[in-house]
LUMBA-994024 format. One line per 3 residues: their letters; for each residue x, y, z of N, C-alpha, C, O, CB. Coordinates in pm, whole numbers, plus 50000, padded with zeros to 5 digits. Each point is the difference from the previous one (the first is absolute). Glycine has a CB too. Example, Ala and Ser with C-alpha at 12.3 -4.5 7.8 and 13.67 -1.06 7.14 Angstrom:
% LUMBA-994024
as> 51319,49431,50780,49911,50119,50000,50090,50120,50000,50104,49998,50066,49707,49885,50059 ~ 50154,50222,49803,50082,50119,50006,49923,50109,50073,50051,50111,50017,50067,49826,49768
% end
This chain:
% LUMBA-994024
mlt> 36432,89898,43652,50065,49867,50032,49863,49880,50045,49924,49996,50097,50337,50157,50003 ~ 49753,49769,49794,49852,49903,50002,49986,49941,50096,50107,49965,50049,49885,49987,49761 ~ 49885,50007,50267,50022,49936,50147,49993,49829,49912,49969,49960,49888,49876,50262,50356
erq> 50202,49715,49886,49945,49807,49920,49927,49971,49982,50001,49897,49932,50074,50009,50123 ~ 49767,50158,49989,49866,49970,49964,49986,50032,49850,49958,49924,49912,49953,50124,50326 ~ 50150,50128,49742,49976,50024,49868,50078,49953,49924,49944,50006,49890,49970,50151,50156
qhc> 50198,49791,49940,50088,49936,49933,49920,49872,49933,49988,49977,49880,50212,50118,50281 ~ 49748,49830,49948,49912,49863,50009,49863,50061,49887,49989,49970,49881,50085,49924,50439 ~ 49876,50155,49723,49902,50076,49898,50022,50045,49833,49918,49992,49908,50041,50090,50326
lkg> 50147,49954,49765,50075,50035,49898,49995,49868,49917,49937,49983,49896,50209,50202,50231 ~ 49913,49745,49923,50038,49862,49981,49887,49931,49905,50018,49942,49893,50110,50051,50348 ~ 49726,50034,49843,49901,49927,50013,49905,50065,49860,49895,49945,49966,50141,50002,50334
igi> 50011,50154,49639,49938,50108,49898,50131,49954,49892,49977,50039,49885,49881,50209,50290 ~ 50227,49704,49835,50079,49940,49896,50084,50130,49944,50005,50008,49877,49812,49783,50061 ~ 50251,50313,50139,50085,50116,50027,50129,49909,50050,49989,49939,50107,49814,50271,49963
qvw> 50297,49782,49865,50153,49945,50034,50013,50088,50064,49962,50114,49970,50142,49773,49868 ~ 50001,50055,50345,50028,50079,50070,50171,49920,49991,50008,49885,49958,49717,50213,50187 ~ 50377,49963,49891,50125,49960,49994,49992,50004,50130,49921,50068,50065,50191,49996,49730
ser> 49985,49852,50253,50059,50004,50133,50089,50089,50046,50068,50059,49916,49897,49753,50060 ~ 50052,50215,50157,50062,50117,50016,50195,49975,49975,50069,49899,50015,49681,50180,50175 ~ 50282,50052,49772,50155,49973,49905,50014,50142,50050,49911,50064,50055,50084,49755,49684
tan> 50160,50235,50230,50088,50070,49988,50054,50075,49882,50045,49947,49899,49966,49920,50261 ~ 49980,50242,49859,50051,50054,49845,50080,50107,50046,49964,50073,50092,49831,49879,49744 ~ 50347,50063,50084,50062,50045,49989,49964,50175,49912,50007,50003,49877,50095,49718,50179
ldn> 49871,50378,50004,49994,50084,49915,50119,50118,50017,50098,49991,50074,49649,49932,49913 ~ 50222,50187,49929,50121,50114,50022,49996,50036,50128,50104,50014,50064,49890,50086,49724 ~ 49891,49920,50263,49920,50098,50120,49998,49890,50137,49948,50031,50107,49854,50131,49696
gsa> 50248,49736,50178,49972,49891,50090,49943,49876,49980,50002,49965,49882,49994,50197,50216 ~ 49960,49767,49972,49948,49911,49984,49831,49997,50054,49959,50070,50093,50299,49852,49900 ~ 49657,49980,49926,49832,49993,50022,49973,49880,50041,50018,49899,49932,49914,50247,49901
tgp> 50023,49857,50283,49904,49843,49989,49894,49996,50022,49947,50105,50036,50181,49793,50018 ~ 49782,49964,49932,49862,50021,49978,49928,49903,49888,50079,49971,49910,49978,50269,50163 ~ 49840,49717,49916,49924,49934,49913,49984,50077,49888,49987,50122,49999,49912,49763,50163
vve> 50102,50051,49757,49992,50058,49833,49866,49942,49946,49985,49878,49995,50292,50116,49946 ~ 49611,50104,50013,49895,49949,49950,50030,49977,49848,49988,50107,49941,49868,50001,50242 ~ 50180,49783,49726,49986,49997,49855,49912,50065,49895,49913,49925,49956,50158,49906,50131
lvs> 49930,50254,49878,49914,50088,49934,50016,49994,49853,50000,50104,49934,50003,50035,50261 ~ 50013,49717,49739,50034,49967,49891,49863,50008,49911,49893,49962,50047,50316,49902,50053 ~ 49804,50192,49762,49841,49963,49986,50003,50033,49839,50083,50076,49951,49786,50001,50319
epl> 50046,49870,49670,49955,50092,49837,49994,50150,50013,49972,50039,50113,49862,49773,49811 ~ 50182,50263,50001,49960,50137,49971,49833,50009,50013,49927,49920,49942,50295,50113,49890 ~ 49727,50080,50259,49876,50028,49991,49891,50004,49917,49880,50001,50029,50231,50063,50078
aqv> 49966,49937,49741,49899,50027,49894,50004,49838,49934,49965,49966,49887,50083,50341,50061 ~ 50006,49606,50164,49995,49843,49929,49913,49957,50109,49975,49882,49977,50274,50057,49893 ~ 49709,50088,50208,49915,49937,50114,49842,50090,50047,49941,50010,50108,50331,49897,49988
ten> 49705,50138,49789,49877,50117,50008,49839,49886,50002,49995,49882,49966,50177,50366,49845 ~ 49743,49817,50226,49852,49878,49995,49945,50093,49887,50017,50120,49976,49902,49763,50313 ~ 50003,50011,49649,49913,50091,49915,49913,50077,50037,49939,49981,50105,50088,49891,49783
age> 49946,50248,50020,49930,50095,50034,49911,49968,49924,50016,50085,49912,50117,50067,50161 ~ 49788,49790,49896,49862,50003,49900,49904,50010,50071,50011,49958,50116,50052,49915,49724 ~ 49808,50186,50114,49873,50071,50048,49904,49902,50021,49993,49917,49909,50047,50285,49973
spa> 49923,49789,50165,49830,49903,49990,49912,50078,49953,49996,50121,50023,50012,49745,50172 ~ 49911,50071,49733,49871,50113,49949,49917,50015,50130,50032,49954,50110,49932,49965,49618 ~ 49942,50141,50247,49898,50052,50093,49866,49899,49992,49947,49943,49904,50149,50321,50061
lev> 49881,49739,50138,49847,49912,50022,49910,50077,50039,49996,50086,50088,50085,49723,49978 ~ 49789,50125,49804,49849,50094,50064,49928,49973,50136,49944,49891,49990,49997,50113,49772 ~ 50040,50050,50354,49950,49932,50118,49853,50067,49945,49972,50109,49950,50249,49867,50279
pas> 49699,49900,49807,49840,50031,50005,49963,50084,50092,50023,49978,50119,49928,49825,49815 ~ 49972,50333,50014,49942,50037,50127,49915,49963,50132,49982,50079,50093,50061,50018,49744 ~ 49915,49790,50157,49963,49957,50112,50041,49981,50101,49931,49999,50102,49996,49958,49791
rtp> 50185,50024,50104,50099,49961,50079,50046,50119,50136,50037,50111,49962,50034,49741,49794 ~ 49927,50127,50359,49982,50106,50045,50137,50089,50065,50100,49944,50043,49662,49937,49976 ~ 50225,50219,49979,50096,50127,49990,50104,49977,50134,49976,49973,50118,49820,50216,49760
vpt> 50300,49828,50065,50108,50006,50147,49997,50144,50068,50015,50105,49938,50172,49723,49950 ~ 49792,50162,50235,49979,50078,50076,50128,50158,50001,50119,49980,49975,49743,49764,50144 ~ 50101,50358,49904,50100,50107,49989,50045,50018,50099,50087,50081,49967,49837,50012,49891
sfd> 50088,49895,50255,50035,50011,50143,49970,49865,50078,49930,49909,49956,50019,50345,50031 ~ 50132,49748,50166,49975,49893,50068,50088,50039,50157,50116,50001,50041,49846,49821,49707 ~ 49889,50207,50306,50027,50033,50149,50111,49973,50098,50062,50080,50070,49740,49898,49890
swd> 50212,49870,50028,50107,49928,50033,50061,49879,49940,49972,49972,49883,49945,50123,50279 ~ 50200,49799,49939,50027,49932,49945,49911,49874,49948,50019,49925,49904,50153,50194,50199 ~ 49703,49885,50015,49925,49862,49985,49927,50006,49924,49940,49898,49965,50069,50040,50207
sli> 49956,50219,49755,49890,50044,49874,50062,49972,49906,49959,49939,49902,49928,50235,50170 ~ 50236,49875,49949,50051,49956,49840,50042,49831,49964,49997,49955,49885,50117,50309,50120 ~ 49919,49666,50099,50013,49869,49978,49870,49924,49939,49986,49919,49909,50184,50102,50277
dai> 49746,50038,49900,49836,49937,49965,50000,50028,49869,50003,49905,49920,49849,50143,50289 ~ 50145,50101,49739,49979,50015,49871,50067,49919,49887,49943,49950,49903,50012,50249,50193 ~ 50204,49796,49941,50071,49891,49894,49872,49887,49990,49903,49983,49926,50399,50046,50156
hgc> 49754,49906,50036,49904,49818,49997,49876,50064,49919,49976,49942,49894,50074,49900,50397 ~ 49883,50246,49736,49844,49986,49939,49991,50044,49869,49892,49994,49942,50007,50045,50266 ~ 50223,50016,49724,50008,50043,49871,49991,49898,49880,50054,49889,50003,50072,50281,50112
nac> 49792,49885,49767,49961,49913,49898,50013,50136,49877,49914,50022,49915,49901,49755,50241 ~ 50284,50284,49857,50002,50135,49879,50049,49937,49906,49996,50072,49900,50047,50135,50214 ~ 50012,49677,49861,50099,49939,49864,49956,49849,49987,49952,49941,50096,50288,50215,49949
ela> 49770,49814,49893,50032,49849,49941,50093,49900,50086,49982,49879,50003,50003,50238,49767 ~ 50136,49966,50314,50044,49919,50096,49949,49962,50099,50040,49890,50037,50090,50176,49898 ~ 49796,49980,50126,49912,49950,50111,49900,49891,49973,49941,49944,50093,50085,50274,49985
qnc> 49952,49747,49784,49900,49885,49974,50092,49860,49993,49956,49885,50006,49862,50284,49848 ~ 50310,49870,50134,50101,49902,49958,50049,49956,50126,50001,49878,50015,50062,50220,49766 ~ 49984,49983,50329,50112,49961,50093,49943,49910,50114,49882,49971,49984,50247,50250,49963
tqk> 49926,49734,50158,49946,49897,50093,49953,50129,50087,49888,50037,50035,50276,49703,49952 ~ 49976,50319,50037,49925,50127,50141,50088,50144,49943,50071,49992,49900,49911,49810,50396 ~ 50007,50297,49764,50070,50105,49985,50113,49991,50068,50037,49892,50046,49788,50218,49913
vpg> 50235,49987,50055,50123,49983,50050,50079,50178,49993,50057,50066,49912,49943,49621,49991 ~ 49964,50334,50232,49992,50200,50010,50160,50001,50036,50043,50096,49936,49664,50007,50201 ~ 50374,49852,49916,50112,50007,50040,50035,49951,50185,49919,49964,50085,50072,50227,49685
vgd> 50140,49826,50238,50008,49929,50149,50129,50077,50067,50091,50055,49937,49807,49678,49987 ~ 50089,50258,50202,50140,50081,50028,49982,50102,50134,49910,49991,50083,50151,50010,49634 ~ 50043,50093,50283,49975,50084,50114,49941,50161,49958,50090,50078,49968,50115,49766,50157
rqa> 49679,50201,49872,49950,50122,49941,50022,50067,50057,49919,50092,49992,49955,49865,49923 ~ 50229,50066,50176,50074,50151,50006,50152,49983,49986,50090,50042,50072,49730,50058,50094 ~ 50185,49823,49711,50170,49938,49936,50075,50137,49944,49927,50088,49954,49984,49639,49934
dll> 50221,50292,50115,50065,50101,49929,50015,49951,49871,50038,50077,49912,50072,50013,50275 ~ 49860,49760,49780,50041,49952,49869,49832,49942,49954,49914,49934,50058,50401,49988,49999 ~ 49695,50146,49803,49883,49906,49957,50058,49959,49881,50079,50074,49942,49710,50033,50157
vig> 50170,49739,49839,50030,49953,49899,49862,49962,49927,49897,49952,50049,50336,49986,50050 ~ 49794,50093,49786,49869,49958,49902,50037,49949,49853,50061,50059,49911,49801,50129,50212 ~ 50076,49668,49881,50032,49913,49865,49862,50034,49959,49910,50067,50050,50272,49714,50000
egp> 49838,50136,49816,49893,49977,49911,49867,49976,50017,49916,50081,49961,50243,49863,49964 ~ 49808,49936,50140,49910,49900,50023,50011,49878,50044,50101,49937,49972,49839,50170,49902 ~ 49944,49828,50215,50028,49874,50055,50025,49895,49906,49950,50010,49888,49925,50057,50287
ghd> 50209,49813,49860,50011,49927,49920,49884,49864,50044,49888,50013,50049,50379,50103,49896 ~ 49806,49755,50019,49885,49907,50048,50009,49955,50135,49897,49960,50054,50084,49963,49730 ~ 50174,50079,50308,49985,49983,50145,49924,50106,50048,49916,49984,50089,50286,49904,49938
edi> 49826,50247,49907,49974,50113,50086,49810,49971,49973,49913,50025,50084,50368,50182,49876 ~ 49707,49767,49973,49826,49960,49975,49956,49920,50063,49883,50011,50036,50113,50019,49782 ~ 50073,49868,50216,49971,49909,50120,50020,50040,50138,49914,49990,50087,50141,49859,49765
rge> 50003,50173,50156,50032,50103,50158,49951,50120,50034,49980,50026,50119,50204,49898,49867 ~ 49787,50180,49903,49962,50085,50035,50114,50092,50057,49973,50066,50101,49820,49804,49908 ~ 50337,50142,49932,50078,50099,50082,50120,49977,49859,50034,49900,49938,49896,50070,50405
pfv> 50098,50131,49650,50109,50088,49913,50158,49921,50011,50045,49959,50107,49808,50299,49957 ~ 50213,49732,49813,50115,49923,49978,49988,49899,50120,50019,50043,50114,50132,50149,49762 ~ 49820,49682,50106,50020,49911,50099,50086,49897,49908,50110,49963,50040,49663,50086,50126
grs> 50187,49917,49740,50097,49890,49899,50138,50013,49984,50054,50074,50082,49770,49916,49789 ~ 50267,49943,50020,50077,50012,50009,50074,50183,49954,50115,50040,50021,49828,49661,49978 ~ 49957,50364,49947,50059,50126,49959,50011,50013,50180,50108,49979,50055,49773,50138,49648
gql> 50005,49917,50368,49978,50042,50141,50138,50003,50053,50064,50102,50025,49701,49798,50008 ~ 50282,49955,49984,50094,49901,50093,50143,50115,49961,50071,50050,50088,49803,49618,49880 ~ 50145,50358,49866,50094,50062,49965,49990,50134,50060,50093,50032,50073,49925,49827,49737
ldr> 49877,50232,50171,50001,50109,50093,50017,50002,50091,50083,50087,50029,49834,49964,49895 ~ 50040,49880,50175,50054,49969,50153,50129,49980,50028,50041,50029,50112,49779,49879,49915 ~ 50263,50041,49878,50135,49983,50024,50051,50138,49980,50079,50045,50083,49936,49710,49849
mla> 49937,50335,49935,50078,50073,49965,49992,50132,50086,50090,50083,50009,49904,49792,49775 ~ 49887,50131,50275,49971,50111,50122,50052,49949,50132,50007,50079,50094,49774,50005,49798 ~ 50266,49756,50128,50065,49991,50129,50151,50012,49958,50074,49960,50091,49736,49886,50035
aig> 50248,50192,49779,50108,50001,49956,50046,50141,50046,50113,50013,50045,49842,49810,49772 ~ 49967,50275,50173,50001,50157,50024,49981,49989,50162,50054,50096,50055,49827,50014,49692 ~ 50054,49793,50353,49969,50038,50124,49851,50009,50028,49967,50021,50117,50245,50089,49878
iar> 49710,49879,49929,49857,50011,49994,49936,49859,49986,50026,49911,49920,49996,50321,49978 ~ 49903,49773,50185,49870,49867,50049,49887,50032,49900,49955,50111,49972,50077,49872,50320 ~ 49932,49901,49663,49828,50017,49926,49926,50059,50067,49918,50077,49949,50066,49743,49958
dqv> 50025,50157,50262,49890,50079,50042,50011,50145,50022,49911,50059,50062,50035,49745,50027 ~ 50174,50269,49858,50062,50119,50074,49916,50123,49870,50002,50123,50007,50305,49745,50132 ~ 49637,50058,49768,49974,50069,49875,49845,49971,49955,49944,49906,50057,50321,50071,49874
yit> 49676,50080,49991,49903,49978,49924,50005,49985,49917,50056,50085,49931,49876,49975,50144 ~ 49997,49782,49842,50005,49970,49853,49873,49988,49914,49914,49929,50051,50279,49962,50021 ~ 49785,50150,49838,49870,50034,49924,50004,49952,49855,50101,49958,49943,49870,50246,50203
niv> 49950,49804,49819,49998,50001,49812,49949,50116,49926,49961,50090,50074,49989,49678,49934 ~ 50041,50254,49859,49981,50075,49957,49834,49966,49955,49919,50091,49982,50354,49967,49986 ~ 49687,49775,50015,49857,49989,50054,50009,49876,50088,50100,49931,50026,49771,50177,49764
kcr> 49953,49873,50266,50019,49928,50097,49919,49862,49979,49945,49924,50080,50104,50292,50056 ~ 49971,49781,49677,49917,49827,50003,50126,49960,49879,50083,50062,49933,49554,49958,50108 ~ 50324,49847,49978,50172,49931,49904,49929,50003,49864,49889,49947,49992,50263,49833,50188
ppn> 49891,50266,49736,49996,49991,49860,49956,49879,49945,50053,49908,50062,50107,50240,49943 ~ 49761,49809,49897,50021,49882,49979,50106,49931,49943,50058,50058,49909,49759,49987,50100 ~ 50229,49830,50028,50147,49973,49921,50092,50047,50068,50104,49936,49991,49826,50077,49805
nrd> 50074,50105,50291,50126,50074,50065,50085,50112,49852,50107,50060,49984,49941,49668,50235 ~ 49811,50245,49692,50042,50150,49895,50011,50128,50090,49976,50007,50121,49874,49909,49660 ~ 50195,50189,50132,49999,50103,50052,49867,50077,50038,49897,49985,49935,50308,49994,49956
pkq> 49804,50114,50232,49836,50078,49980,50014,50092,49910,50091,50081,49984,49825,49909,50239 ~ 49946,49985,49693,49962,50123,49899,50013,50138,50076,49996,50019,50122,49826,49829,49742 ~ 50194,50249,50030,50000,50128,50016,49871,50045,50115,50009,50045,50115,50107,49969,49620
dea> 49771,49955,50186,49872,50039,50043,49959,49942,50124,49909,50057,50060,50039,49974,49721 ~ 50118,49831,50284,49981,49968,50128,50102,50002,50081,49973,49935,50101,49875,49959,49827 ~ 50300,50170,50074,50072,50049,50056,49932,50181,50050,50028,50057,50106,50162,49735,49754
qqc> 49732,50256,50046,49926,50116,50054,49885,49974,50051,49961,50095,50068,50132,50026,49795 ~ 49806,49759,50133,49916,49997,50105,50055,49990,50127,49925,50047,50086,49938,49872,49773 ~ 50271,50024,50192,50047,49979,50135,50073,50165,50042,50021,50036,50116,50028,49652,49841
ray> 49975,50375,49949,50040,50099,50075,49972,50109,50062,50089,50075,50042,49987,49840,49862 ~ 49808,50107,50110,49957,50030,50178,50067,49927,50109,50083,50057,50069,49694,49976,49858 ~ 50194,49856,50090,50015,49897,50073,50206,49997,50033,50063,49952,50094,49647,49909,49774
lea> 50314,50176,50067,50199,50005,49986,49989,50156,50055,50035,50013,50117,50082,49813,49610 ~ 49838,50295,50204,50024,50102,50061,49975,49996,50166,50084,50041,50080,49868,50054,49686 ~ 49927,49854,50269,49916,50018,50158,50140,49920,50044,50054,50056,50096,49605,49926,49900
qie> 50412,49898,49956,50108,49920,50093,50092,50111,50012,50041,50016,50115,49946,49724,49806 ~ 50057,50343,49993,50089,50085,49967,49992,50086,50130,50085,50004,50089,49896,49978,49643 ~ 49916,50076,50261,49959,50123,50101,49965,49969,50128,49979,50087,50085,49942,50020,49743
kia> 50071,49746,50198,49954,49981,50111,50141,49951,50078,50006,50027,50120,49727,49926,49794 ~ 50387,49971,50021,50113,49982,50049,50098,50118,49996,50066,50020,50102,49879,49757,49843 ~ 50069,50286,49970,50054,50077,49976,50166,49997,49982,50083,50056,50072,49701,50011,50017
pkv> 50228,49890,49849,50184,49900,50015,50098,50133,49988,49973,50107,49946,49985,49611,49882 ~ 50140,50250,50226,50121,50067,49935,50032,49942,49866,50030,50101,49937,50064,49944,50286 ~ 49912,49901,49732,50083,49925,49885,49890,49934,49974,49922,49963,50088,50328,50009,49965
ils> 49725,49999,49771,49918,49918,49920,50116,49871,49928,50111,50021,49950,49688,50220,49998 ~ 50136,49637,50069,50116,49903,49940,49882,49991,49869,49884,49975,50031,50292,49853,50211 ~ 49860,50194,49612,49922,49957,49901,50079,49859,49933,50115,49991,49955,49783,50278,50006
vgr> 49997,49628,50050,50101,49869,49938,49899,49935,49884,49882,49964,50006,50266,49957,50251 ~ 49949,50081,49636,49938,49974,49879,49946,50111,49903,49947,50106,50033,50008,49707,50095 ~ 50072,50135,49734,49946,50100,49899,49842,50054,50014,49952,50111,49974,50221,49765,49871
vsa> 49774,50018,50201,49861,50062,50020,49951,50104,50112,49933,50103,49991,50034,49686,49915 ~ 50086,50151,50195,49985,50138,50112,50095,50079,49921,49934,50074,49927,50025,49829,50342 ~ 50134,50109,49717,50078,50157,49974,49945,50072,49900,49992,50123,50008,50218,49801,50046
hnl> 49747,50011,49848,49913,50063,49886,49860,50090,50027,49949,50087,49931,50147,49702,49957 ~ 49862,50154,50242,49847,50028,50054,50017,50103,50076,49935,50104,50013,49972,49680,49995 ~ 50195,50173,50045,50058,50135,50111,50079,50133,49959,50004,50086,50087,50024,49722,50057
lgs> 50024,50215,49753,50071,50062,49939,49927,50045,49901,50026,50111,49952,50146,49787,50120 ~ 49696,50008,49867,49970,50055,49846,50120,50010,49903,50002,50081,49908,49819,50061,50195 ~ 50260,49789,49917,50141,49969,49879,49939,49864,49945,49912,49923,50038,50347,50180,50101
nqp> 49835,49903,49744,50008,49917,49929,50151,49944,49956,50029,49906,49926,49745,50193,50031 ~ 50284,49965,50096,50156,49970,50011,50039,49805,50024,49925,49923,50060,50095,50379,50080 ~ 50081,49669,49811,50040,49872,50055,50051,50020,50188,50046,50102,50053,50045,49823,49646
vgk> 49886,49967,50352,50068,50004,50145,50132,50031,50003,50057,50066,50087,49803,49779,49981 ~ 50199,50093,49814,50115,50025,50021,50086,50128,49988,50118,50031,50016,49832,49768,49942 ~ 49910,50272,50001,50096,50190,49979,49916,50025,50160,50068,50055,50086,49935,50093,49548
liq> 49878,49819,50396,49920,50081,50103,50105,49947,50159,50005,50072,50099,49681,49919,49739 ~ 50367,49910,50154,50082,49985,50142,50131,50052,49993,50076,49977,50094,49811,49824,49961 ~ 50161,50284,49824,50127,50105,49988,49986,50098,50124,50092,50042,50070,49920,49958,49652
qmh> 49845,50028,50291,50005,50158,50019,49893,49958,50196,49963,49886,50027,50018,50285,49584 ~ 50000,49936,50476,49912,50002,50090,49845,50061,49912,50003,50037,49883,50219,49997,50333 ~ 49674,49965,49855,49880,50067,49963,49930,50047,50112,50007,49947,50111,49981,49924,49702
klp> 49930,50247,50156,49891,49958,50121,49850,50008,49936,49951,50078,49917,50210,50031,50292 ~ 49772,49753,49881,49888,50021,49969,49898,50125,49954,49962,50084,50081,50115,49747,50042 ~ 49875,50172,49711,49937,50084,49996,49895,50101,50074,49904,49932,50035,50183,49931,49835
gte> 49897,50260,50164,49952,50058,50088,50024,50040,50141,49957,50086,50077,49952,49833,49774 ~ 50193,49967,50154,50043,50019,50149,50173,50022,50010,50076,50045,49915,49700,49783,50168 ~ 50240,50144,49992,50141,50077,50035,50086,49817,50076,50114,49983,50044,49763,50387,50046
ipl> 50023,49541,49896,50050,49854,50065,50127,49979,49894,49971,49984,49882,49762,49887,50217 ~ 50401,50128,49938,50103,49892,49897,49951,49868,49955,49977,49914,50085,50209,50171,50036 ~ 49798,49897,49773,49983,49849,49926,50145,49938,49948,50095,50060,49948,49651,50018,49956
kvt> 50237,49784,50127,50127,49936,49912,49978,49877,49971,49967,49903,50068,50192,50217,50024 ~ 49867,49901,49771,49944,49889,49901,50101,49885,50006,50119,50030,50002,49764,50141,49829 ~ 50081,49699,50173,50072,49889,49966,49963,49869,49962,49887,49963,50031,50214,50152,50088
yhp> 49989,49795,49807,49935,49902,49949,49917,49895,50058,50063,49934,50083,50092,50126,49806 ~ 49710,49898,50091,49910,49875,50044,50111,49883,50041,50082,49939,49932,49694,50121,49888 ~ 50190,49935,50320,50042,49830,50025,50001,49886,49898,50087,49915,49981,49817,50139,50216
ayl> 50004,49960,49754,49978,49905,49863,50050,49955,49894,49999,49896,49934,49888,50174,50117 ~ 50184,50089,49945,50061,50056,49877,50169,49939,50012,50083,49967,49916,49731,50284,50071 ~ 50186,49754,50146,50181,49967,50064,50016,49871,50009,50103,49936,49979,49929,50248,50176
lrn> 49809,49759,49895,50025,49865,50001,50016,49932,49834,50030,49880,49999,49828,50123,50254 ~ 50129,50051,49636,49976,49968,49867,50149,50041,49953,50069,49918,49938,49647,50122,50037 ~ 50335,50100,50058,50109,50035,49997,50154,50077,50103,50045,50105,50045,49758,49864,49778
psa> 50220,49896,50165,50096,50025,50152,50107,50109,49992,50052,50059,50095,49934,49687,49958 ~ 50039,50270,49808,50083,50123,49997,49958,50130,50023,50088,50086,49987,50006,49793,49884 ~ 49811,50153,50155,49914,50093,50073,50012,50052,50153,49989,50115,50043,49883,49777,49796
kai> 50157,49976,50235,49993,50031,50141,50133,50091,50044,50001,50048,50113,49856,49719,49928 ~ 50264,50259,49863,50056,50071,50049,49973,50151,50050,50037,50065,50098,50060,49768,49792 ~ 49782,50205,49946,49972,50104,50027,49901,50031,50058,49978,50118,50027,50128,49899,49845
awq> 49805,49878,50164,49905,50014,50145,50056,50004,50088,49935,50044,50094,49921,49863,49859 ~ 50276,50057,50078,50056,50016,50139,50047,50157,50029,50002,50043,50115,50083,49695,49872 ~ 49956,50349,49891,50014,50149,49998,49914,50031,50058,50007,50041,50115,50083,50000,49718
dlk> 49775,49942,50081,49875,50067,50049,49984,49963,50142,49902,50060,50043,49985,49937,49732 ~ 50149,49954,50287,49961,49898,50111,50095,50105,50122,49956,50051,50103,50017,49641,49741 ~ 50141,50315,50109,50120,50080,50072,49928,50140,50017,49996,50052,50111,50235,49819,49773
llh> 49716,50184,50014,49967,50167,49968,49889,50005,50069,49985,50121,50017,50100,49932,49753 ~ 49806,49882,50292,49857,49967,50053,50058,50004,50144,49954,50076,50086,49905,49762,49714 ~ 50244,50075,50221,50033,49990,50174,50056,50136,50035,49946,50061,50093,50128,49674,49921
qml> 50029,50321,49920,50031,50148,50042,49860,50106,49989,49957,50066,50094,50312,49887,49806 ~ 49687,50046,49994,49889,50077,50029,49892,49950,50154,49953,50089,50071,50073,49952,49628 ~ 49957,49850,50323,49909,49986,50135,50108,50038,50112,49938,49992,50105,49884,49797,49812
r> 50287,50243,50106,50077,49972,50087,49978,50183,50094,50064,50024,50103,50123,49732,49723
% end
């Protein structure tokens, strides 16, 4: 049974919720809100799975530390990082935001224009949709931790290159270790490919549960909110991902 607030959140993300009704069935009657899940087949809403060429990083740049004694030292290292060219072009670093002891860790791709200005991940239109998606399963933004594969905005909001993601890997691994989440939600193609070491389309990766390689942490892949804004038909699939996520967090 969806609460009134959850129904409101679902309408906010574009998932149709039918009004309460009574249906005559062989085994009796059923009442309650029904979520419309009409969408295109998975194969028709998959994201582009192209690879980006590697970037040669000058040896003069400061290498990324391999360990961090505390959250403060980790955040300081991110803010002081110049290990790849992204650091030269961004307004500021975007380490992450939220509950550092959260059960749910959300990992996106990279900061966009709004995130680069504010220094916080997922604050533009995509972030607003992500907030509504989480609210639909009863989770507030400040109850999760949100970060990205890379901590600096790629120029023109392009995908992070493989080498750029690798330079940020130690920061992400340290965040995962310190948070020790119950579940990771991987948002978007770049996030899923980097976390799982896979080149499969997101439409395939979302069809099963994964574990973060080298750990026992369950990892659920879903579409990036920016993709959902461009492809509303995929929202019903994302809703199924969220419902599964909600069950795992109970």
